C-alpha positions in Angstrom: -18.2 -15.3 12.3 -15.2 -13.0 12.2 -15.0 -10.7 15.0 -15.7 -7.1 14.0 -13.4 -4.6 15.5 -14.1 -1.0 15.9 -12.8 1.2 13.1 -13.6 4.5 11.5 -13.9 3.3 7.9 -17.2 4.3 6.4 -19.6 1.6 5.3 -19.5 2.9 1.8 -15.9 1.8 1.6 -17.0 -1.7 2.4 -19.7 -1.7 -0.2 -17.3 -0.4 -2.8 -14.7 -3.2 -2.0 -17.6 -5.8 -2.3 -18.6 -4.5 -5.7 -15.0 -4.7 -6.9 -15.0 -8.4 -5.7 -18.4 -8.8 -7.7 -16.9 -7.4 -10.8 -14.1 -10.0 -10.7 -16.4 -13.0 -10.6 -16.6 -13.0 -14.4 -19.3 -13.9 -16.8 -18.2 -17.3 -18.2 -18.3 -20.6 -16.4 -20.6 -23.5 -15.9 -24.3 -23.9 -16.8 -26.6 -22.7 -14.3 -29.9 -23.9 -13.1 -31.7 -20.9 -14.6 -29.9 -19.8 -17.8 -28.6 -16.4 -17.5 -27.6 -14.6 -20.7 -23.9 -13.7 -20.7 -24.7 -10.2 -21.8 -26.8 -9.7 -18.7 -24.0 -11.0 -16.4 -21.5 -8.6 -18.2 -23.9 -5.7 -17.6 -24.2 -6.7 -13.9 -20.4 -7.1 -13.4 -19.4 -3.9 -15.3 -22.3 -2.1 -13.5 -20.8 -3.2 -10.2 -17.5 -1.7 -11.2 -19.1 1.6 -12.2 -20.9 1.7 -8.8 -17.8 1.0 -7.0 -15.9 3.8 -8.6 -18.9 6.1 -8.0 -19.2 5.2 -4.4 -15.5 5.6 -3.9 -15.6 9.1 -5.5 -18.6 9.9 -3.4 -16.9 9.0 -0.1 -13.6 10.6 -1.2 -14.6 13.8 -3.2 -11.4 15.7 -2.3 -9.5 12.9 -4.0 -7.1 12.1 -1.2 -4.8 9.2 -1.9 -2.3 7.3 0.1 1.0 6.6 -1.6 1.3 3.0 -2.9 4.0 1.6 -5.1 1.6 -1.3 -6.0 -1.1 1.0 -7.3 1.4 3.2 -9.1 2.8 0.2 -10.9 -0.6 -1.0 -11.7 -1.3 2.4 -13.2 1.8 2.2 -15.3 0.5 -1.3 -16.6 -2.3 0.7 -18.3 0.4 2.2 -20.8 1.3 -1.1 -22.6 -2.3 -2.2 -22.3 -3.5 0.9 -24.2 -0.6 1.0 -26.6 -1.3 -2.6 -27.7 -5.1 -2.4 -27.7 -5.5 0.7 -29.9 -4.4 -1.5 -33.0 -7.5 -3.4 -32.5 -5.9 -6.7 -33.2 -8.2 -8.4 -30.9 -11.2 -6.2 -31.7 -13.0 -3.5 -29.8 -13.2 -5.7 -26.7 -9.5 -4.7 -26.0 -10.5 -1.1 -25.5 -13.3 -2.1 -23.3 -11.2 -4.1 -21.2 -8.7 -1.2 -20.9 -11.5 1.0 -19.7 -12.4 -1.7 -17.1 -8.9 -1.8 -16.0 -8.7 2.0 -15.7 -11.9 2.1 -13.5 -10.5 -0.8 -11.4 -7.2 1.0 -10.8 -9.0 4.4 -10.2 -11.2 2.9 -7.6 -8.2 1.3 -5.9 -6.6 4.9 -5.6 -9.7 6.4 -4.1 -10.0 3.7 -1.5 -6.3 3.8 -0.7 -7.2 6.7 1.7 -8.4 4.1 4.2 -5.4 1.8 3.9 -3.6 2.0 7.2 -2.1 -1.4 7.7 -5.1 -2.5 9.8 -7.4 -5.6 9.2 -10.5 -3.8 8.2 -10.2 -4.8 4.5 -9.4 -8.4 5.6 -12.9 -8.6 7.1 -14.4 -7.1 4.1 -12.6 -9.7 2.0 -13.6 -12.7 4.0 -17.2 -11.6 4.1 -17.5 -11.0 0.4 -16.0 -14.3 -0.8 -17.6 -16.2 2.0 -21.0 -14.9 0.6 -19.9 -16.3 -2.7 -19.2 -19.6 -1.2 -22.6 -19.6 0.5 -24.2 -19.0 -2.9 -22.3 -22.0 -4.3 -23.5 -24.2 -1.4 -27.0 -23.2 -1.9 -26.8 -24.0 -5.6 -25.3 -27.4 -4.6 -28.3 -28.0 -2.3 -30.9 -26.8 -4.8 -29.5 -28.8 -7.8 -26.6 -31.1 -7.0 -26.6 -32.6 -10.6 -26.0 -29.2 -12.1 -23.5 -28.3 -9.5 -21.4 -31.2 -10.2 -21.6 -31.9 -13.9 -20.0 -34.6 -15.7 -18.4 -32.3 -18.4 -16.2 -31.0 -15.4 -15.4 -34.5 -14.1 -17.9 -34.4 -11.3 -16.1 -31.3 -9.7 -18.1 -28.6 -8.0 -19.1 -25.5 -10.0 -21.5 -22.7 -9.6 -25.0 -23.5 -10.4 -26.6 -20.2 -9.5 -23.9 -18.0 -10.8 -21.6 -19.4 -13.6 -18.3 -20.2 -11.6 -15.7 -22.7 -12.6 -14.0 -25.2 -10.2 -10.7 -23.2 -10.1 -12.6 -20.0 -9.1 -14.5 -21.7 -6.2 -11.2 -23.3 -5.0 -9.4 -20.0 -5.1 -12.1 -18.2 -3.0 -12.3 -21.1 -0.6 -8.5 -21.1 -0.1 -8.2 -17.5 0.4 -11.2 -17.3 2.9 -9.6 -20.3 4.8 -6.2 -18.9 5.0 -7.1 -15.5 6.2 -9.7 -16.9 8.7 -7.0 -19.1 10.2 -4.6 -16.3 10.5 -7.2 -14.2 12.1 -7.8 -17.0 14.6 -4.1 -17.2 15.5 -4.2 -13.5 16.0 -7.0 -13.7 18.4 -9.1 -11.5 16.2 -12.0 -14.1 16.2 -13.2 -17.0 18.3 -12.8 -20.6 17.5 -16.5 -21.0 17.0 -16.6 -18.2 14.6 -13.6 -19.5 12.6 -15.1 -23.0 12.5 -18.4 -21.5 11.0 -16.3 -20.3 8.1 -13.4 -22.7 7.6 -15.2 -26.0 7.8 -17.7 -25.3 5.0 -14.9 -23.7 2.9 -12.7 -26.8 3.4 -15.6 -29.1 2.3 -16.2 -26.9 -0.9 -12.4 -26.8 -1.6 -12.3 -30.6 -1.5 -15.4 -30.9 -3.8 -13.8 -28.6 -6.4 -10.9 -31.0 -6.7 -8.5 -28.0 -7.5 -4.8 -28.9 -7.1 -3.6 -25.4 -7.6 -5.8 -23.9 -4.8 -4.9 -26.7 -2.4 -1.2 -26.5 -2.9 -1.4 -22.9 -2.8 -3.2 -22.8 0.4 -0.8 -25.2 2.1 2.3 -23.5 1.0 1.2 -19.9 1.5 -0.4 -20.6 5.0 2.9 -22.5 6.0 4.9 -19.3 4.9 2.4 -17.0 6.7 2.3 -19.0 10.1 6.2 -19.3 9.8 6.5 -15.5 9.8 4.7 -15.5 13.2 6.7 -18.1 15.0 9.0 -15.7 16.8 6.1 -13.7 18.3 3.2 -16.0 18.6 3.1 -19.1 20.8 -0.2 -20.2 19.2 1.6 -20.0 15.8 4.3 -22.3 17.1 1.8 -24.9 18.4 -0.2 -24.9 15.3 3.0 -25.2 13.1 4.2 -28.1 15.1 0.8 -30.0 14.9 0.6 -29.2 11.2 4.1 -30.7 10.4 3.2 -33.8 12.5 -0.2 -34.3 10.8 1.3 -33.7 7.4 4.1 -36.3 8.0 1.6 -38.9 9.2 -0.8 -38.2 6.3 2.0 -38.4 3.6 3.0 -41.7 5.1 -0.4 -43.4 5.7 -2.4 -41.9 2.7 0.2 -41.6 0.1 -1.5 -43.6 -2.5 -4.9 -41.8 -1.8 -3.2 -38.5 -2.1 -1.5 -39.5 -5.3 -4.7 -40.7 -6.9 -6.5 -37.4 -5.8 -3.9 -35.3 -7.3 -3.9 -37.3 -10.6 -7.8 -37.0 -10.9 -7.9 -40.0 -13.0 -5.3 -38.8 -15.6 -2.4 -40.5 -16.9 1.1 -39.8 -15.8 1.9 -38.1 -19.3 -1.2 -36.0 -19.1 -0.4 -35.0 -15.6 3.2 -34.2 -16.5 2.3 -31.7 -19.2 -0.3 -30.1 -16.9 -3.4 -31.3 -18.6 -2.3 -30.0 -22.1 -1.2 -26.6 -20.9 2.4 -27.2 -21.8 1.4 -27.6 -25.5 -0.4 -24.3 -25.6 2.6 -22.6 -23.9 5.1 -24.0 -26.4 2.9 -22.8 -29.2 2.5 -19.4 -27.8 6.3 -18.9 -27.3 7.1 -20.3 -30.6 4.6 -18.0 -32.5 6.2 -15.3 -34.8 5.8 -11.8 -33.4 6.9 -8.3 -34.5 9.1 -6.1 -32.5 6.0 -4.1 -31.1 4.2 -7.3 -30.3 7.2 -8.5 -28.2 7.4 -5.2 -26.5 3.7 -4.3 -25.9 1.7 -7.4 -26.8 -1.2 -7.9 -28.9 -3.9 -6.1 -26.7 -6.1 -7.1 -23.8 -8.0 -10.3 -24.7 -9.9 -13.3 -23.2 -6.6 -14.8 -22.0 -6.5 -17.5 -24.9 -4.2 -18.3 -27.7 -5.6 -19.9 -30.9 -9.0 -20.6 -29.0 -7.2 -22.4 -26.2 -6.9 -21.0 -22.6 -3.3 -20.0 -21.6 -3.7 -20.8 -18.0 -0.5 -18.9 -17.1 -0.5 -15.3 -15.8 3.1 -14.6 -17.0 2.5 -16.0 -20.5 -0.9 -14.3 -20.8 0.7 -11.0 -19.8 3.5 -11.5 -22.3 1.0 -12.3 -25.0 -1.3 -9.3 -24.3 1.0 -6.7 -22.8 4.4 -7.8 -23.9 7.7 -7.7 -22.2 7.1 -4.3 -20.8 3.9 -5.7 -19.0 5.9 -8.7 -17.7 8.5 -6.4 -16.3 5.7 -4.2 -14.5 3.9 -7.2 -13.2 7.1 -8.7 -11.9 7.9 -5.3 -10.1 4.6 -5.3 -8.6 5.0 -8.8 -7.0 8.7 -8.1 -6.0 8.0 -4.8 -4.3 5.1 -6.5 -2.3 7.3 -9.3 -1.3 10.3 -7.1 -0.4 8.2 -4.7 1.8 6.6 -7.7 3.5 10.0 -9.1 4.4 11.1 -5.8 5.8 8.1 -5.3 8.0 8.4 -6.4 11.6 6.4 -9.7 12.5 2.8 -9.0 13.0 -0.7 -10.4 11.9 -1.2 -7.9 9.0 2.3 -8.9 7.7 1.4 -12.7 7.9 -2.0 -12.0 6.0 0.1 -10.1 3.4 2.6 -12.9 3.1 -0.2 -15.4 2.7 -1.8 -13.4 -0.2 1.4 -12.6 -2.1 2.5 -16.3 -1.9 -0.8 -17.7 -2.9 -1.1 -15.3 -5.9 2.6 -16.1 -6.8 1.9 -19.9 -6.7 -1.4 -19.7 -8.6 0.1 -17.6 -11.3 1.7 -20.7 -12.7 -1.6 -22.3 -13.8 -4.1 -19.4 -13.5 -4.4 -16.1 -15.2 -5.3 -12.6 -13.8 -2.1 -10.6 -12.9 -2.4 -8.4 -15.9 -6.1 -7.5 -15.8 -8.9 -6.7 -13.3 -9.2 -9.9 -11.5 -9.5 -11.4 -8.1 -5.8 -12.0 -8.0 -5.2 -8.3 -8.4 -7.8 -7.6 -5.6 -5.9 -10.1 -3.4 -2.7 -8.2 -4.1 -4.3 -4.9 -3.5 -5.4 -6.1 -0.1 -1.8 -7.2 0.7 -0.7 -3.6 -0.2 -3.2 -2.2 2.1 -1.8 -4.4 4.9 1.7 -3.3 4.3 1.0 0.4 4.4 2.9 1.8 7.3 0.4 3.5 9.7 0.8 7.3 9.9 2.7 8.6 12.9 0.5 10.2 15.6 0.9 13.8 16.2 3.3 14.4 19.1 1.6 15.8 22.2 3.3 18.9 23.3 3.1 19.7 26.9 1.4 22.9 28.1 3.8 25.7 28.5 4.7 26.2 32.1 3.6 29.6 33.6 5.3 31.2 36.5 3.4 31.3 39.8 1.8 34.3 40.7 3.4 36.1 43.6 2.4 39.2 45.5 4.4 42.3 44.3 7.4 43.0 46.5 7.7 46.3 48.1 10.6 48.5 47.1 13.6 48.2 49.3 14.2 51.0 51.8 17.1 53.2 51.0 18.4 56.5 52.0 18.9 57.5 48.4 16.3 59.7 46.8 13.9 58.0 44.6 14.3 58.8 40.9 11.3 60.1 39.2 10.6 58.2 35.9 10.7 60.5 32.9 7.6 60.1 30.7 8.3 58.9 27.3 6.5 59.4 24.0 4.3 56.7 22.9 5.9 54.3 20.4 5.5 55.0 16.7 3.0 52.9 14.7 4.5 49.4 13.9 6.9 49.5 16.7 6.3 47.1 19.5 6.0 48.3 23.1 8.8 46.8 25.1 8.3 46.4 28.9 10.9 48.3 31.0 12.2 46.4 34.0 11.4 47.8 37.4 15.1 48.2 38.3 15.5 50.4 35.2 12.8 52.6 36.2 14.2 53.4 39.5 
């Protein structure tokens, strides 16, 4: 398991972060062993978000925030979301999703008080999503037929909680990447990392998710590359990874090609399993000036009943060009700040998360609404916060050593008698008269 370092973050903060992750699991997915009504799942996920906001408010009653450009831009994203949703083109569900996004952003503001550039929230993130993977593994052991159904092509799904293969692949990839980086930074042991990484790799392979696999490889390469100048362990791992990847590309080229094709034809693979047709139809649909600027309102990330499966087009469809600009600013700001930070383990984790979300945004949705991808980016923002400078330690004022009073020098001149003076008036400070002036 990941080593737990001593920190002063309240346990309620960890609970609130876990509830945010629970809210992003969603309510739609594969069939479960015990059928769970979707309304009940929605009640549980929305209740988790309300509980997270209440706990964050309880632990931060004075509403102390830490300045964050990411959360500020996320708050601005509410403007086009509300403007487009009040027209009710997609129904009352749009306003419900706006309220959900507002609670999500408000909880992040309340928790930002404990963002200090440390790895505390990384540990919370790994624990929560590894617990989800354990739930998936238990469902696989209990009902393997339900966990790998034919209607998903034999890919792994959640049989106890409705999770799709891309979701499981995403959680596994994030857990693997963060744990490997923690191992390189000597924040966990090899045995503890193996307990997490090996099962997660098995589950990732069983999901057969190309986006998560490529995102993990590319993002982890960029993150390790950011540590090459400061970490000998990162240099060794990078060298071995390049060597192994080269050998695998030469020896297992045909097997890797068949794995990525997943039994599809070259034509179907080239148009991204039909996604390109949906994208062309979405971009070619007639829109008014208001719909181009602010979108049609927060919906279920679909167009004409078909999933969009692209974060940028989903944001354009629901929040317009204004929303696309705000989301692009969020990712750009995080990337720029990560590049300007000196090499460190928190910076490497942030680079991994930003890169992974950027790569996944091409075939996955979630950058414009409360989702696991926004929670990953929020974690990256917490890692890039500059720690508050320590209060300077002022030295104690030096006091003159006490010395015995010197006797008056002998002199033949008569001593002058001090003339008594009147006491100072009220409000006037008494000044000390030097001894030489009193003679």
